[in-house]
BAMARTOR-673762 format. One line per field, with one value per residue (C-alpha): residue number from 1; chain; x, y, z. Coordinates in pm, whole numbers, plus 50000, padded with zeros to 5 digits. Layout:
N
n [NUM | ...]
chain [A | ...]
xx [X | ...]
yy [Y | ...]
zz [Z | ...]
***
This chain:
394
n [1 | 2 | 3 | 4 | 5 | 6 | 7 | 8 | 9 | 10 | 11 | 12 | 13 | 14 | 15 | 16 | 17 | 18 | 19 | 20 | 21 | 22 | 23 | 24 | 25 | 26 | 27 | 28 | 29 | 30 | 31 | 32 | 33 | 34 | 35 | 36 | 37 | 38 | 39 | 40 | 41 | 42 | 43 | 44 | 45 | 46 | 47 | 48 | 49 | 50 | 51 | 52 | 53 | 54 | 55 | 56 | 57 | 58 | 59 | 60 | 61 | 62 | 63 | 64 | 65 | 66 | 67 | 68 | 69 | 70 | 71 | 72 | 73 | 74 | 75 | 76 | 77 | 78 | 79 | 80 | 81 | 82 | 83 | 84 | 85 | 86 | 87 | 88 | 89 | 90 | 91 | 92 | 93 | 94 | 95 | 96 | 97 | 98 | 99 | 100 | 101 | 102 | 103 | 104 | 105 | 106 | 107 | 108 | 109 | 110 | 111 | 112 | 113 | 114 | 115 | 116 | 117 | 118 | 119 | 120 | 121 | 122 | 123 | 124 | 125 | 126 | 127 | 128 | 129 | 130 | 131 | 132 | 133 | 134 | 135 | 136 | 137 | 138 | 139 | 140 | 141 | 142 | 143 | 144 | 145 | 146 | 147 | 148 | 149 | 150 | 151 | 152 | 153 | 154 | 155 | 156 | 157 | 158 | 159 | 160 | 161 | 162 | 163 | 164 | 165 | 166 | 167 | 168 | 169 | 170 | 171 | 172 | 173 | 174 | 175 | 176 | 177 | 178 | 179 | 180 | 181 | 182 | 183 | 184 | 185 | 186 | 187 | 188 | 189 | 190 | 191 | 192 | 193 | 194 | 195 | 196 | 197 | 198 | 199 | 200 | 201 | 202 | 203 | 204 | 205 | 206 | 207 | 208 | 209 | 210 | 211 | 212 | 213 | 214 | 215 | 216 | 217 | 218 | 219 | 220 | 221 | 222 | 223 | 224 | 225 | 226 | 227 | 228 | 229 | 230 | 231 | 232 | 233 | 234 | 235 | 236 | 237 | 238 | 239 | 240 | 241 | 242 | 243 | 244 | 245 | 246 | 247 | 248 | 249 | 250 | 251 | 252 | 253 | 254 | 255 | 256 | 257 | 258 | 259 | 260 | 261 | 262 | 263 | 264 | 265 | 266 | 267 | 268 | 269 | 270 | 271 | 272 | 273 | 274 | 275 | 276 | 277 | 278 | 279 | 280 | 281 | 282 | 283 | 284 | 285 | 286 | 287 | 288 | 289 | 290 | 291 | 292 | 293 | 294 | 295 | 296 | 297 | 298 | 299 | 300 | 301 | 302 | 303 | 304 | 305 | 306 | 307 | 308 | 309 | 310 | 311 | 312 | 313 | 314 | 315 | 316 | 317 | 318 | 319 | 320 | 321 | 322 | 323 | 324 | 325 | 326 | 327 | 328 | 329 | 330 | 331 | 332 | 333 | 334 | 335 | 336 | 337 | 338 | 339 | 340 | 341 | 342 | 343 | 344 | 345 | 346 | 347 | 348 | 349 | 350 | 351 | 352 | 353 | 354 | 355 | 356 | 357 | 358 | 359 | 360 | 361 | 362 | 363 | 364 | 365 | 366 | 367 | 368 | 369 | 370 | 371 | 372 | 373 | 374 | 375 | 376 | 377 | 378 | 379 | 380 | 381 | 382 | 383 | 384 | 385 | 386 | 387 | 388 | 389 | 390 | 391 | 392 | 393 | 394]
chain [A | A | A | A | A | A | A | A | A | A | A | A | A | A | A | A | A | A | A | A | A | A | A | A | A | A | A | A | A | A | A | A | A | A | A | A | A | A | A | A | A | A | A | A | A | A | A | A | A | A | A | A | A | A | A | A | A | A | A | A | A | A | A | A | A | A | A | A | A | A | A | A | A | A | A | A | A | A | A | A | A | A | A | A | A | A | A | A | A | A | A | A | A | A | A | A | A | A | A | A | A | A | A | A | A | A | A | A | A | A | A | A | A | A | A | A | A | A | A | A | A | A | A | A | A | A | A | A | A | A | A | A | A | A | A | A | A | A | A | A | A | A | A | A | A | A | A | A | A | A | A | A | A | A | A | A | A | A | A | A | A | A | A | A | A | A | A | A | A | A | A | A | A | A | A | A | A | A | A | A | A | A | A | A | A | A | A | A | A | A | A | A | A | A | A | A | A | A | A | A | A | A | A | A | A | A | A | A | A | A | A | A | A | A | A | A | A | A | A | A | A | A | A | A | A | A | A | A | A | A | A | A | A | A | A | A | A | A | A | A | A | A | A | A | A | A | A | A | A | A | A | A | A | A | A | A | A | A | A | A | A | A | A | A | A | A | A | A | A | A | A | A | A | A | A | A | A | A | A | A | A | A | A | A | A | A | A | A | A | A | A | A | A | A | A | A | A | A | A | A | A | A | A | A | A | A | A | A | A | A | A | A | A | A | A | A | A | A | A | A | A | A | A | A | A | A | A | A | A | A | A | A | A | A | A | A | A | A | A | A | A | A | A | A | A | A | A | A | A | A | A | A | A | A | A | A | A | A | A | A | A | A | A | A | A | A | A | A | A | A | A | A | A | A | A | A | A | A | A | A | A | A | A | A | A | A | A | A | A | A | A | A | A | A]
xx [74819 | 74775 | 74963 | 75252 | 75239 | 75220 | 75519 | 75712 | 75634 | 75737 | 76084 | 76105 | 76026 | 76281 | 76564 | 76475 | 76457 | 76080 | 75785 | 75611 | 75748 | 75480 | 75585 | 75965 | 75850 | 75672 | 75930 | 76180 | 75975 | 75916 | 76273 | 76402 | 76733 | 76599 | 76717 | 76844 | 77223 | 77316 | 77494 | 77702 | 77695 | 77945 | 78048 | 78151 | 78062 | 77760 | 77421 | 77131 | 76844 | 76493 | 76167 | 75957 | 75652 | 75475 | 75563 | 75240 | 75416 | 75568 | 75808 | 75662 | 75760 | 75862 | 76071 | 76210 | 76601 | 76738 | 76913 | 77283 | 77367 | 77679 | 77909 | 77787 | 77454 | 77170 | 77022 | 77299 | 77397 | 77694 | 77873 | 78068 | 78395 | 78423 | 78620 | 78992 | 78983 | 79089 | 78808 | 78803 | 78886 | 78515 | 78514 | 78220 | 78101 | 78090 | 77829 | 77791 | 77792 | 78109 | 78305 | 78132 | 78338 | 78663 | 79013 | 79026 | 78700 | 78740 | 79071 | 78882 | 78595 | 78829 | 79034 | 78650 | 78574 | 78861 | 78797 | 79024 | 79227 | 79024 | 79246 | 79050 | 79077 | 79283 | 79093 | 79210 | 79414 | 79350 | 79496 | 79678 | 79675 | 79960 | 80128 | 80348 | 80589 | 80742 | 81084 | 81327 | 81375 | 81757 | 81961 | 81953 | 82285 | 82358 | 82321 | 82471 | 82562 | 82774 | 82918 | 83067 | 83107 | 82810 | 82877 | 83228 | 83369 | 83472 | 83788 | 84029 | 84180 | 84509 | 84397 | 84746 | 84876 | 84629 | 84673 | 85030 | 84912 | 84738 | 84391 | 84151 | 84057 | 83773 | 83990 | 84224 | 84235 | 84076 | 84342 | 84326 | 84224 | 83978 | 83802 | 83786 | 83633 | 83375 | 83284 | 83267 | 83047 | 82807 | 82690 | 82663 | 82461 | 82246 | 82148 | 82114 | 81908 | 81794 | 81413 | 81433 | 81724 | 81715 | 81774 | 81667 | 81889 | 82101 | 82248 | 82408 | 82784 | 83019 | 83413 | 83587 | 83834 | 83947 | 84289 | 84463 | 84683 | 84462 | 84353 | 83993 | 84050 | 84210 | 83919 | 83668 | 83818 | 83851 | 83487 | 83369 | 83584 | 83453 | 83091 | 83145 | 83163 | 82816 | 82575 | 82274 | 82441 | 82654 | 82836 | 82912 | 83216 | 83254 | 83572 | 83418 | 83779 | 83778 | 84053 | 84300 | 84154 | 84292 | 84052 | 84080 | 84481 | 84517 | 84287 | 84487 | 84202 | 84204 | 83967 | 83745 | 83435 | 83259 | 83007 | 83139 | 83090 | 82742 | 82666 | 82788 | 82630 | 82282 | 82321 | 82541 | 82383 | 82571 | 82489 | 82761 | 83041 | 83050 | 83286 | 83251 | 83519 | 83593 | 83474 | 83126 | 82975 | 83183 | 83124 | 83306 | 83237 | 83536 | 83527 | 83539 | 83707 | 83823 | 83580 | 83582 | 83274 | 83296 | 83092 | 82809 | 82763 | 82750 | 82485 | 82284 | 81917 | 82069 | 82336 | 82044 | 81866 | 82163 | 82249 | 81840 | 81855 | 82155 | 82081 | 81733 | 81775 | 81884 | 81703 | 82041 | 82303 | 82550 | 82668 | 83026 | 83158 | 83489 | 83534 | 83767 | 83894 | 83657 | 83898 | 84072 | 83758 | 83406 | 83282 | 83250 | 83000 | 82794 | 82818 | 82693 | 82348 | 82256 | 82403 | 82233 | 82558 | 82905 | 83218 | 83472 | 83821 | 84067 | 84443 | 84555 | 84767 | 84759 | 84426 | 84346 | 84037 | 83967 | 83993 | 83768 | 83497 | 83545 | 83512 | 83207 | 83031 | 83084 | 82940 | 82653 | 82381 | 82448 | 82269 | 82433 | 82834 | 83022 | 83406 | 83664 | 84003 | 84268 | 84653 | 84701 | 84931 | 84884 | 85102 | 85152 | 84918 | 84625 | 84643 | 84318 | 84073 | 84355 | 84555 | 84230 | 84219 | 84584 | 84676 | 84917 | 84736 | 84886]
yy [20474 | 20296 | 19983 | 20216 | 20419 | 20093 | 19955 | 20274 | 20259 | 19876 | 19960 | 20271 | 20079 | 19791 | 20012 | 20199 | 19839 | 19890 | 19639 | 19386 | 19001 | 18878 | 19154 | 19039 | 18659 | 18700 | 18928 | 18639 | 18379 | 18539 | 18613 | 18268 | 18358 | 18177 | 17859 | 17674 | 17621 | 17277 | 17243 | 16906 | 16832 | 16945 | 17202 | 17509 | 17901 | 17778 | 17856 | 17686 | 17905 | 17797 | 17854 | 18160 | 17986 | 18344 | 18327 | 18314 | 18185 | 17895 | 17741 | 17500 | 17149 | 17192 | 17519 | 17373 | 17340 | 17016 | 17006 | 16867 | 16591 | 16557 | 16234 | 15970 | 16108 | 15828 | 15852 | 16033 | 15960 | 15780 | 15957 | 15718 | 15752 | 15807 | 15557 | 15589 | 15821 | 15744 | 15751 | 16040 | 16034 | 16060 | 16216 | 16175 | 16453 | 16407 | 16179 | 15984 | 15641 | 15619 | 15817 | 15595 | 15274 | 15195 | 15229 | 14863 | 14806 | 15095 | 14929 | 14624 | 14743 | 14921 | 14554 | 14377 | 14652 | 14600 | 14385 | 14068 | 13974 | 13656 | 13474 | 13343 | 12969 | 12816 | 12634 | 12318 | 12222 | 11993 | 12106 | 11838 | 11815 | 11906 | 11609 | 11688 | 11394 | 11330 | 11405 | 11089 | 10856 | 10906 | 10610 | 10411 | 10423 | 10170 | 09769 | 09723 | 10034 | 10081 | 09717 | 09866 | 09634 | 09406 | 09066 | 08940 | 08769 | 08384 | 08317 | 08028 | 07798 | 07610 | 07247 | 07123 | 07407 | 07289 | 06919 | 06948 | 07135 | 06778 | 06894 | 06681 | 06810 | 06676 | 06519 | 06328 | 05991 | 05790 | 05780 | 05732 | 06091 | 06147 | 05844 | 05950 | 06302 | 06089 | 05883 | 06238 | 06416 | 06130 | 06173 | 06531 | 06522 | 06267 | 06494 | 06760 | 06639 | 06272 | 06205 | 05990 | 06152 | 06533 | 06796 | 07105 | 07336 | 07088 | 07233 | 07499 | 07320 | 07476 | 07384 | 07437 | 07310 | 07398 | 07569 | 07715 | 07484 | 07140 | 07178 | 07315 | 07503 | 07206 | 07007 | 07283 | 07338 | 06941 | 06901 | 07167 | 07020 | 06648 | 06770 | 06967 | 06673 | 06578 | 06522 | 06703 | 06943 | 07258 | 07401 | 07760 | 07777 | 08094 | 08227 | 08304 | 08338 | 08696 | 08736 | 08494 | 08429 | 08161 | 07979 | 08208 | 08219 | 07878 | 07810 | 08095 | 08308 | 08701 | 08848 | 09184 | 09241 | 08971 | 08858 | 09076 | 09395 | 09267 | 09233 | 09575 | 09754 | 09703 | 09867 | 09557 | 09248 | 08921 | 08800 | 09102 | 08928 | 08583 | 08441 | 08189 | 07939 | 07758 | 07415 | 07430 | 07347 | 07534 | 07941 | 08128 | 08417 | 08605 | 08680 | 09077 | 09362 | 09313 | 09481 | 09535 | 09470 | 09121 | 08874 | 09173 | 09213 | 08839 | 08781 | 09078 | 09026 | 09067 | 08842 | 08574 | 08691 | 08656 | 08291 | 08223 | 08345 | 08164 | 07852 | 07849 | 08049 | 07722 | 07376 | 07194 | 07398 | 07301 | 07605 | 07567 | 07822 | 07803 | 07941 | 08076 | 07822 | 07800 | 07884 | 08157 | 08358 | 08408 | 08410 | 08074 | 08011 | 08266 | 08082 | 07787 | 07957 | 07948 | 07595 | 07265 | 07077 | 07131 | 06924 | 06952 | 06870 | 06758 | 06707 | 06379 | 06335 | 06705 | 06818 | 06751 | 06607 | 06937 | 07135 | 06930 | 06923 | 07321 | 07351 | 07142 | 07316 | 07655 | 07516 | 07318 | 07540 | 07329 | 07015 | 06777 | 06772 | 06551 | 06496 | 06458 | 06311 | 06508 | 06401 | 06031 | 05768 | 05461 | 05195 | 05010 | 04742 | 04987 | 05143 | 05088 | 05241 | 05333 | 05022 | 04843 | 05028 | 05018 | 05372 | 05495 | 05681 | 05950]
zz [71428 | 71740 | 71624 | 71538 | 71865 | 72073 | 71889 | 71952 | 72339 | 72360 | 72202 | 72429 | 72754 | 72637 | 72580 | 72960 | 73106 | 73170 | 73142 | 73324 | 73369 | 73176 | 72870 | 72916 | 72927 | 72591 | 72434 | 72512 | 72427 | 72070 | 71971 | 71967 | 72168 | 72512 | 72405 | 72728 | 72731 | 72800 | 73134 | 73254 | 73581 | 73797 | 73554 | 73775 | 73703 | 73502 | 73611 | 73498 | 73370 | 73492 | 73321 | 73454 | 73579 | 73520 | 73152 | 72943 | 72625 | 72726 | 72444 | 72199 | 72198 | 71830 | 71923 | 72251 | 72219 | 72251 | 72588 | 72609 | 72804 | 73005 | 72971 | 73202 | 73233 | 73171 | 72823 | 72707 | 72315 | 72282 | 71986 | 71786 | 71616 | 71243 | 71065 | 71078 | 71365 | 71733 | 71970 | 72193 | 72548 | 72749 | 73105 | 73323 | 73575 | 73958 | 74024 | 73703 | 73701 | 73500 | 73783 | 74069 | 73886 | 73976 | 73756 | 73748 | 73615 | 73334 | 73237 | 73222 | 72977 | 72778 | 72715 | 72631 | 72404 | 72210 | 71914 | 71914 | 71567 | 71426 | 71196 | 70903 | 70900 | 70636 | 70381 | 70249 | 70503 | 70802 | 71149 | 71335 | 71696 | 71841 | 71994 | 72314 | 72365 | 72706 | 72786 | 72706 | 73050 | 73193 | 73156 | 73457 | 73631 | 73913 | 73888 | 73549 | 73404 | 73795 | 73734 | 73429 | 73138 | 73269 | 73213 | 73201 | 72922 | 72943 | 73061 | 73006 | 73254 | 73177 | 73231 | 73143 | 73444 | 73651 | 73620 | 73710 | 74007 | 74142 | 74045 | 73881 | 73527 | 73251 | 73016 | 73227 | 73282 | 73596 | 73878 | 74277 | 74359 | 74053 | 74176 | 74549 | 74463 | 74261 | 74595 | 74771 | 74511 | 74483 | 74847 | 74836 | 74497 | 74625 | 74944 | 74724 | 74414 | 74511 | 74512 | 74832 | 75066 | 74942 | 75214 | 75231 | 75077 | 75027 | 74706 | 74898 | 75029 | 75275 | 75271 | 75543 | 75811 | 76173 | 76089 | 75765 | 75552 | 75598 | 75231 | 75207 | 74911 | 74730 | 74814 | 74723 | 74353 | 74293 | 74416 | 74170 | 73900 | 73924 | 73966 | 73644 | 73468 | 73565 | 73256 | 73448 | 73688 | 73679 | 73976 | 74130 | 74308 | 74546 | 74708 | 75015 | 75200 | 75234 | 75400 | 75193 | 74871 | 74656 | 74477 | 74148 | 74173 | 74161 | 73860 | 73700 | 73664 | 73699 | 73973 | 74032 | 74211 | 74405 | 74695 | 74933 | 74697 | 74597 | 74955 | 75049 | 74756 | 74651 | 74313 | 74221 | 74103 | 74143 | 73776 | 73687 | 73928 | 73795 | 73573 | 73297 | 73205 | 72922 | 73138 | 73031 | 73366 | 73589 | 73694 | 73962 | 74209 | 74332 | 74715 | 74606 | 74809 | 75189 | 75419 | 75782 | 75853 | 75690 | 75964 | 76000 | 75639 | 75576 | 75907 | 75706 | 75564 | 75232 | 75254 | 75358 | 75004 | 74799 | 74927 | 74870 | 74500 | 74411 | 74537 | 74370 | 74076 | 73891 | 73994 | 73853 | 74024 | 74311 | 74485 | 74651 | 74912 | 74982 | 75350 | 75600 | 75858 | 76191 | 76426 | 76209 | 76141 | 76296 | 75920 | 75858 | 76167 | 76010 | 75662 | 75828 | 75887 | 75525 | 75423 | 75363 | 75356 | 75493 | 75429 | 75717 | 75600 | 75861 | 75799 | 75866 | 76143 | 76236 | 76360 | 76709 | 76837 | 77084 | 76766 | 76563 | 76849 | 76890 | 76517 | 76486 | 76751 | 76624 | 76253 | 76435 | 76273 | 75958 | 76022 | 75765 | 75814 | 75635 | 75713 | 75483 | 75590 | 75367 | 75313 | 75402 | 75321 | 75169 | 75169 | 74809 | 74926 | 75015 | 74680 | 74518 | 74189 | 74001 | 74009 | 73920 | 73586 | 73503 | 73606 | 73805 | 74073 | 74273]
***
């Protein structure tokens, strides 16, 4: 009876809301309905229930409900996604470590967490290193390519027409004029290549005169043709009369770019301007285009290098410059600076002594000057050389 009455009294008090705090705590502990509800930090509208320290029936460890931890709380279990399901988006509460990180850091973690595709290595195939080839070098434009066709073809000199014009040729029989140029060239060759009397830069020879019309080009061409008959010597004949070039016209050879083009343009090589002829030991170099700064270009350092190059490239070559007249152009006095020898042509019975002295003073930079008297007249008894050999001289 006592137990039934006591139970009825408790039920009545429960309905009426009465009873002591101890009894109410005991009832809550034994009912199993006092499980704490997990509250995430920062969830609004939810208040956390604290345990009553006056409770006589604390919750046992076995019956203690599992506390739900908010996302981002230390020790919170990480829920993995099912296979094939997309991962759920997690959100952290205020104050959680994830919430304090910057957006860039969280994005970087997502990139790192994503697995990179791994391509399985191919079996039985050896991977060769990739060879990176350098791009092909562009063709050099300038010098030979800028010159156009490069070295020129050999041009033929009409020897028959040359002989009829009064010039000596390699196949002509001895005559008065050929013998005279043999004497002239022998002195020049000894100064250029002799073992005892060789002069500095002696293989570079200037041929000039005081005035136009004295025969300097005629003498320069005949000297070159005579030297071309030598067995051990070659000759380069340069037309350096830039105002009135006549060498190529008299030889019947077509011209083109020449010495002045080489001096004015560093991209042009002198070898591309040379003209080879059917006379084996004779090579020609045209004057080139006319320039308003001819004297200044000839006095340049580049001109000095060019003369030095053509004079020293071949040890057996004689270089002959057909220069403008001294009193007609200042180019002759500049060219004399680079010469080892000079042949000064004087027209007989026409060139005056004051003209000769003035001209010689203007080319005095060359120490070895040889005088050549041209257009002299012989009487019948004064003929020599050709008459001894039985040939009629001219």
